[in-house]
C-alpha positions in Angstrom: -5.7 8.9 -13.5 -7.0 11.9 -10.8 -6.4 15.2 -10.8 -6.1 18.1 -8.3 -4.9 21.2 -9.2 -4.1 22.2 -6.0 -1.8 19.8 -5.3 1.6 19.7 -6.0 1.7 16.1 -6.0 2.1 13.6 -9.0 -1.0 12.7 -10.6 -2.2 8.6 -9.6 -2.9 5.8 -12.2 -5.4 3.7 -11.2 -4.9 0.2 -13.5 -7.9 -2.2 -13.5 -6.6 -5.7 -14.2 -8.8 -8.5 -15.9 -8.6 -11.0 -13.0 -7.5 -11.2 -9.6 -4.7 -13.0 -10.0 -3.0 -10.6 -12.4 -3.5 -8.1 -9.9 -1.9 -9.9 -7.3 0.9 -11.6 -9.8 1.6 -8.0 -10.6 1.7 -6.5 -7.1 3.7 -9.1 -5.9 6.2 -8.3 -9.1 7.0 -4.9 -7.6 7.2 -5.7 -4.1 9.9 -8.0 -5.2 11.6 -5.8 -7.5 11.8 -3.0 -4.7 12.8 -5.8 -2.1 15.9 -6.4 -4.4 17.0 -3.2 -4.9 18.7 -0.5 -2.4 16.6 2.3 -1.5 17.9 4.8 -4.4 17.1 2.1 -6.8 13.6 1.5 -6.0 11.0 1.2 -8.7 10.8 4.7 -10.0 9.8 6.9 -12.9 12.9 6.4 -14.8 12.8 2.8 -14.7 9.3 3.5 -16.7 10.7 5.6 -19.6 9.5 8.8 -18.3 11.8 12.1 -18.4 12.5 14.5 -16.2 13.7 14.2 -12.8 13.9 10.8 -11.2 10.2 10.3 -9.0 9.4 7.4 -7.2 6.5 5.1 -7.8 4.2 3.3 -5.2 1.9 0.6 -6.3 -0.9 -0.5 -3.7 -4.0 -1.8 -4.3 -6.9 0.6 -4.5 -9.0 1.3 -1.9 -12.7 2.7 -1.2 -12.4 6.0 0.9 -14.1 4.4 3.7 -11.1 1.7 3.6 -8.6 4.4 3.2 -9.5 6.2 6.3 -9.8 3.0 8.4 -6.1 1.9 6.9 -4.7 5.5 7.9 -6.2 4.7 11.4 -5.1 1.4 11.8 -1.3 2.4 10.5 -1.7 4.8 13.5 -2.5 2.7 16.2 -0.3 -0.1 14.9 2.5 1.8 15.4 1.3 3.0 18.8 0.7 -0.1 19.7 4.7 -1.5 18.1 2.9 -3.4 15.5 5.6 -4.6 12.5 3.1 -5.1 9.7 0.4 -3.5 8.4 -0.8 -4.3 5.1 -4.1 -4.6 2.4 -4.8 -7.7 0.7 -7.9 -8.3 -1.9 -9.5 -5.0 -0.1 -9.1 -6.2 3.2 -6.8 -4.8 5.9 -4.5 -7.0 8.1 -2.0 -6.6 11.0 0.8 -8.5 13.0 2.1 -7.8 16.0 5.5 -9.3 14.7 6.6 -12.1 12.2 5.5 -15.1 14.7 1.9 -14.0 15.8 -1.4 -14.2 13.9 -2.5 -11.8 11.9 -5.8 -9.5 12.8 -8.1 -8.9 10.5 -9.8 -4.9 10.8 -13.5 -4.7 9.4 -14.3 -1.6 10.6 -13.3 1.0 13.7 -14.7 -1.1 16.1 -11.8 -3.7 14.9 -9.1 -1.3 15.7 -9.8 -2.1 19.8 -7.9 -5.4 18.3 -4.9 -3.8 18.4 -3.3 -4.0 22.5 
């Protein structure tokens, strides 16, 4: 768990899986769970048995600080240019304009120029 005493945000929990297949299976299960629920019933603290106020739980891949910054910049640029999808798989950042276009791998800030 990370702790930042100056933040009101709940603490992050970082989980390391024994295999990439298990990690991918867990990520897929959380995505499928949320897709099958209405917005008020997506994965939250009550599903995991935590007491108190219901709070959403976000399951994502852990990124290095550099990739976290690159991912944020990619999301901003993709939104500006009307891209529909930005995702992370295996620590790599991808974008896709729509469901019918090829994906673009974003390796570094220079790669952001591919988003047009």
